[in-house]
C-alpha positions as CSV (number, residue, x, y, z in Angstrom):
1,X,96.8,187.0,236.0
2,X,96.0,190.8,235.9
3,X,98.2,193.9,236.1
4,X,97.0,197.0,238.0
5,X,97.7,200.3,236.4
6,X,98.7,203.4,238.3
7,X,96.9,206.8,237.9
8,X,99.7,208.1,235.7
9,X,99.5,205.0,233.7
10,X,95.7,205.5,233.3
11,X,96.4,208.9,231.9
12,X,98.9,207.5,229.6
13,X,96.5,204.7,228.5
14,X,94.1,207.3,227.5
15,X,96.7,208.7,225.1
16,X,98.2,205.4,223.8
17,X,97.1,201.6,224.0
18,X,98.7,199.6,226.7
19,X,100.1,196.2,226.0
20,X,98.9,193.5,228.4
21,X,99.2,189.7,228.7
22,X,95.6,189.5,227.5
23,X,96.4,191.4,224.3
24,X,99.6,189.3,223.7
25,X,97.7,186.0,223.8
26,X,96.0,186.3,220.3
27,X,99.2,187.3,218.7
28,X,101.0,184.3,220.2
29,X,98.2,182.0,219.0
30,X,98.3,183.4,215.4
31,X,102.1,183.0,215.3
32,X,101.8,179.4,216.5
33,X,99.0,178.7,213.9
34,X,101.2,180.1,211.1
35,X,104.2,178.0,212.2
36,X,102.0,174.9,212.4
37,X,100.6,175.5,208.9
38,X,104.0,176.1,207.5
39,X,105.2,172.8,209.1
40,X,102.2,170.9,207.6
41,X,102.8,172.4,204.2
42,X,106.5,171.4,204.3
43,X,105.5,167.9,205.5
44,X,103.0,167.6,202.7
45,X,105.4,168.7,200.0
46,X,108.1,166.4,201.4
47,X,105.6,163.6,201.3
48,X,104.7,164.2,197.7
49,X,108.3,164.4,196.8
50,X,108.9,161.1,198.5
51,X,105.9,159.6,196.6
52,X,107.3,160.8,193.3
53,X,110.7,159.7,194.1
54,X,109.5,156.3,195.2
55,X,107.0,155.6,192.4
56,X,108.8,157.0,189.2
57,X,106.8,157.8,186.0
58,X,103.0,157.1,186.1
59,X,103.2,155.4,182.7
60,X,105.3,152.6,184.3
61,X,103.1,152.2,187.4
62,X,100.9,149.1,187.1
63,X,98.0,150.8,188.8
64,X,97.7,153.3,185.9
65,X,97.8,150.6,183.1
66,X,94.1,150.0,183.0
67,X,93.3,153.7,182.3
68,X,96.1,153.9,179.8
69,X,94.8,150.8,178.0
70,X,91.3,152.4,177.9
71,X,92.6,155.6,176.5
72,X,94.8,153.7,174.0
73,X,91.7,151.8,172.8
74,X,89.7,155.0,172.5
75,X,92.4,156.9,170.6
76,X,93.0,153.9,168.3
77,X,89.3,153.6,167.7
78,X,89.0,157.3,166.9
79,X,92.0,157.2,164.6
80,X,90.7,154.0,162.9
81,X,87.3,155.6,162.3
82,X,88.9,158.8,161.0
83,X,91.2,156.9,158.6
84,X,88.4,154.5,157.5
85,X,85.7,157.1,157.1
86,X,87.6,160.3,156.2
87,X,91.2,159.9,155.1
88,X,91.0,156.6,153.3
89,X,88.0,157.6,151.1
90,X,89.6,160.9,150.2
91,X,92.9,159.2,149.4
92,X,91.1,156.5,147.4
93,X,89.2,159.3,145.5
94,X,92.4,161.1,144.8
95,X,94.1,157.9,143.6
96,X,91.0,156.9,141.4
97,X,90.9,160.5,140.0
98,X,94.6,160.4,139.2
99,X,94.3,156.9,137.7
100,X,91.3,158.0,135.5
101,X,93.3,161.1,134.4
102,X,96.3,159.1,133.6
103,X,94.2,156.5,131.7
104,X,92.5,159.3,129.8
105,X,95.8,160.9,128.9
106,X,97.2,157.6,127.7
107,X,94.1,157.0,125.6
108,X,94.4,160.5,124.1
109,X,98.1,159.9,123.4
110,X,97.3,156.5,121.7
111,X,94.6,158.2,119.6
112,X,97.0,161.0,118.6
113,X,99.7,158.4,117.8
114,X,97.3,156.3,115.7
115,X,96.1,159.4,113.9
116,X,99.7,160.5,113.3
117,X,100.5,157.1,111.9
118,X,97.5,157.1,109.7
119,X,98.4,160.6,108.4
120,X,102.0,159.4,107.8
121,X,100.8,156.4,105.9
122,X,98.5,158.6,103.8
123,X,101.3,161.0,103.2
124,X,103.6,158.2,102.2
125,X,101.0,156.8,99.8
126,X,100.4,160.3,98.3
127,X,104.2,160.7,98.0
128,X,104.5,157.4,96.2
129,X,101.6,158.2,93.9
130,X,103.2,161.6,93.1
131,X,106.6,160.0,92.4
132,X,104.9,157.4,90.1
133,X,103.0,160.2,88.3
134,X,106.2,162.2,88.0
135,X,108.1,159.2,86.6
136,X,105.2,158.5,84.1
137,X,105.1,162.2,83.1
138,X,108.9,162.2,82.6
139,X,108.8,159.0,80.6
140,X,105.9,160.4,78.4
141,X,107.8,163.7,77.9
142,X,111.0,161.8,77.1
143,X,109.1,159.5,74.6
144,X,107.4,162.5,73.0
145,X,110.6,164.4,72.8
146,X,112.3,161.4,71.3
147,X,109.5,161.0,68.7
148,X,109.6,164.7,67.9
149,X,113.3,164.6,67.6
150,X,113.1,161.5,65.4
151,X,110.5,163.1,63.1
152,X,112.6,166.3,62.9
153,X,115.7,164.3,62.2
154,X,113.9,162.3,59.5
155,X,112.6,165.5,58.0
156,X,116.1,167.1,58.1
157,X,117.6,163.9,56.7
158,X,115.1,164.0,53.8
159,X,115.9,167.6,53.2
160,X,119.6,167.0,53.3
161,X,119.2,164.0,51.0
162,X,117.3,166.1,48.5
163,X,120.0,168.8,48.6
164,X,122.7,166.1,48.3
165,X,120.8,164.5,45.3
166,X,120.5,167.9,43.7
167,X,124.2,168.7,44.3
168,X,125.2,165.3,42.9
169,X,123.1,165.8,39.9
170,X,124.6,169.3,39.4
171,X,128.0,167.9,39.9
172,X,127.4,165.1,37.4
173,X,126.1,167.6,34.9
174,X,129.0,169.9,35.5
175,X,131.4,167.0,35.2
176,X,129.8,165.8,32.0
177,X,130.0,169.3,30.6
178,X,133.6,169.6,31.7
179,X,134.4,166.3,30.2
180,X,132.8,167.3,27.0
181,X,134.9,170.4,26.9
182,X,137.9,168.4,27.8
183,X,137.3,166.0,24.9
184,X,137.0,169.0,22.5
185,X,140.1,170.6,24.0
186,X,142.0,167.3,23.7
187,X,140.8,166.8,20.2
188,X,141.9,170.3,19.2
189,X,145.2,169.9,21.0
190,X,145.8,166.5,19.4
191,X,144.8,167.8,16.0
192,X,147.2,170.7,16.3
193,X,150.1,168.5,17.5
194,X,149.6,166.0,14.7
195,X,149.3,168.7,12.2
196,X,152.5,170.3,13.5
197,X,154.3,167.1,13.5
198,X,153.1,165.6,10.2
199,X,152.2,168.8,8.5
200,X,148.8,167.3,7.7
201,X,145.7,167.8,9.8
202,X,144.1,164.6,10.9
203,X,140.5,163.8,10.4
204,X,138.0,164.1,13.2
205,X,137.1,160.4,13.0
206,X,140.7,159.4,13.4
207,X,141.2,161.7,16.4
208,X,138.0,160.4,18.1
209,X,139.1,156.8,17.6
210,X,142.6,157.6,19.0
211,X,141.2,159.4,22.1
212,X,138.9,156.5,22.8
213,X,141.8,154.0,22.6
214,X,143.9,156.2,24.9
């Protein structure tokens, strides 16, 4: 179907484009195509939503279990190899090193303890020997002091005994001398008394005999 334009319209078409049925057909087709694409997209998204809603999580769908088991075996194998070849040897090395260090420390501690006990025994023996030597020295000093004291005491006793002997001898001599004077005094006194009483002086022999009797 065509539309005939008038001369005025021809002049107007020279100035601005004229819309015709032919020019409107591509626009209508583009609009229809867009609406169809939009409908298909909506239908596709709705279909996926229905699929997700109907099937649930993929992990619980039986058709995915084979792949999941394969990946589980692969991951387990990788982890097992890493643990067996990397982590376990390192951990074992750390444990062995720590055990060796602890054993060495214990051996050093035992050696130090044994050395300390030996030194303590040596010190105890030296202390006992020093105590014995000190006791012996004290006993020797005491015995020597006792001997020196006994010798000094004996010497002093001898000196005092000599002095006492000399004093006794002097005392005896003085006594004898005093007694001799006493006898003379007594004889003179008696002679004077007898002479005064009798008027006659007695003889010396008679006075001596009378004094001996008295």
